N, C-alpha and C positions, 0 to 999 in steps of 0.2 A: 366446448367443441363437440358435445354430445356423447363423449365416451363415458363408459361406466366408471364410477368412483374407484380409485386405486389403479386405474389403467396407466401403464408406463408407455410413453410415446417417445421413441428415439428422435432426437433432433441433432444430427451430427454436424460438427464443424470440421470440414475437410481441409481447411486452410492451415490451421495452427494446432500443434500438439500442446494442449493447455495444462499438461502435467507440470507442476511447480510454478504455476502462474499466480498473479495477484488479481484482485478484482475490487470494484466498488460500484454502487448503484449511481446512476445519473439522476438528475432532478425529475425527469419524466418517468422514472421507474425502470428504464432499461438497464442492463448490466454491462459494464465495460470490463473486459478481461485484458490484463496487461501481461505481456511476455509469455513465457512458457519454456518448453523443452526443445532445444535445437539439436536433437539427435543423440546427445550424450550428457551425462551428469555434469552440471556446472556451466553448460553452454546455454546462454540465454537467447530467447527468441525476441526480435524487435517488434513482432506483430502485436497489434491490439485488435480486438474483435468486440462487436456489440451484439448482445442477445436481446431481441425484442420479444417479450412474453406475449404480446398481443397477436402476433402472426401465427405461431411462434417461428422465429427464424434467426439465423446468424448472418451478420454482414461484416465485411472487412472494414476496419477503421484505419486511420493514419498510422504508419510505422513510427516508432520512437527512434531517437538518435542512436541509442545503445540497446543491445539485447539485454533482457533481464530474466534471471532464473532465481526464484524465491523473492520477488519484489513485493511491495505493498502499494496500494492505491488509496487515495483520500479525496473525497468530494469537497470542493471549496465552496464558499458562500455564494460566489458569482456563477456557479455552474461549471467552472473549470475543474480539472482533475489533476492531482499530483501523482506521479509515479516515482518511486524511490527505492533504492537498494537493489540487491540481487548481484549475480555475477554474469559476466559477458561471455567469455570463451574458455575459461578454466576456473577451478575453485579459487585461484589466486588473483584473477583479474576482476576486480569489483566494478559494478556499474555505479560509480561514486558520484556522478553528477545528476542531481534530481532533474526531472522534466515536468512541465505543466502542459496539459492538453486543453485547448479551448475549442468548443464546437463552432465558434464564430471566426477562428483564425484560419487563414488560407492554407498554410502547410501544417496545421494541427499542433505540433509539439514545439516548445521552446525550452532551451536548457538554462538551468540556474547555475551558471558557471562560477559564481562567487560562493556557492554553497557546496563545493566539492568536498565530500566527506564519506569515508567508508563506514557503513553501518552493518549491524548484524542482519542476518536473514529475517524477512518478514517483520520489519519494525512496526510497532503498534501505534498507528497514526490516528489522530482525532483532530477535528476542527475545533479549536479553542474559542472561548468567548471573545478574545481579542482579535480574531480573524486569522491568527497564525495557526500553523499545524503543530500540535503537541505530540512529541514522540515519548510515549510512556514506558517503552521498553523494547526489547529485552536488555539493551545495554544498561549498565549501572547508572550512567548519567542521563537524566531526562533533559530534553531540549525543546525550544521552539524553532520552527523553520518559517521565516517570512518569505512567502512565495512571490512577493512583488519584485519587479525589476529582474536583477540577476541573482536574487536570493541572498539570505543572510541567516546565520545561526545565533541563538542566544541560549546560554545555559540556564536551566531552571533549578536543577539540584540533583544530587545523587539519591538513589534509593536509600531508605533507612537501613535495610539489609544490604550492605554495600558489596554486592556480587552480581555477576552477569546472570540474569534470569533467563537463560536459554530455555526454549520450549515452554515458556510461561504463557499465561492467558491474561488478558485485561479487558475491562469493560467500562463504559461511561455509565454512571448511575445517577447523574444529575447534571445540571448546567455547570460545566467546568469541573466536575467531580469524577474521579477515576479510581479504580481499584485494580491492582495487579496481583495475580495468584501464582504461587509455586515457582517452578523453573529451577535451573541450576543443576550442578553435577557434584555430589549426589542431589537428587530432587529435594526441594525444600517444601515444608508444609506451611510456610508463612505466607501472609498477604499483607499489603499495605495500601494506604489511600493517599490521595493528594487532592486538595481543593485549590484550583487555580484562581479562585476569587479572593483567597486570603493573601495577606501581604507576603 
């Protein structure tokens, strides 16, 4: 854009308070931001917004069925996006029904009503080699979510260190290979790996 290196250019989103939102990149490189802060802690915003780095600009996207505060997003193989977890209107009311957004679907979001499940904030979501979404943490049980139809869960297995890895981090380091670091209360110095290609 001709600006000097290191120049910061504000690009405000005046529609949604994106504090405590989730996000994922779309196949074309734009950023989809999911949910956010609806005026008070624990109250989730149903808005989704898209940032186009080419313009650069923000545009309103389809609203979700439920507000989500501290959700996660995951890009699916066909270009759709999963929105999962978060809270709706208090810390005690979870956004427990996952939703899938399709850029080609008329009203945008569809609910996975057979996959109703309360998850920890910011579940660590990855597109697995089998096409399902792998939830690596922070919950002690790792799972697959099948986003086809109305959704279905499959248990993969518990972490070796069998505790809730709250505030942990994870990363994919190979095809179907993931590592999770730290987390817990008190914080753990441990990490562990899983290879979904193994039996």
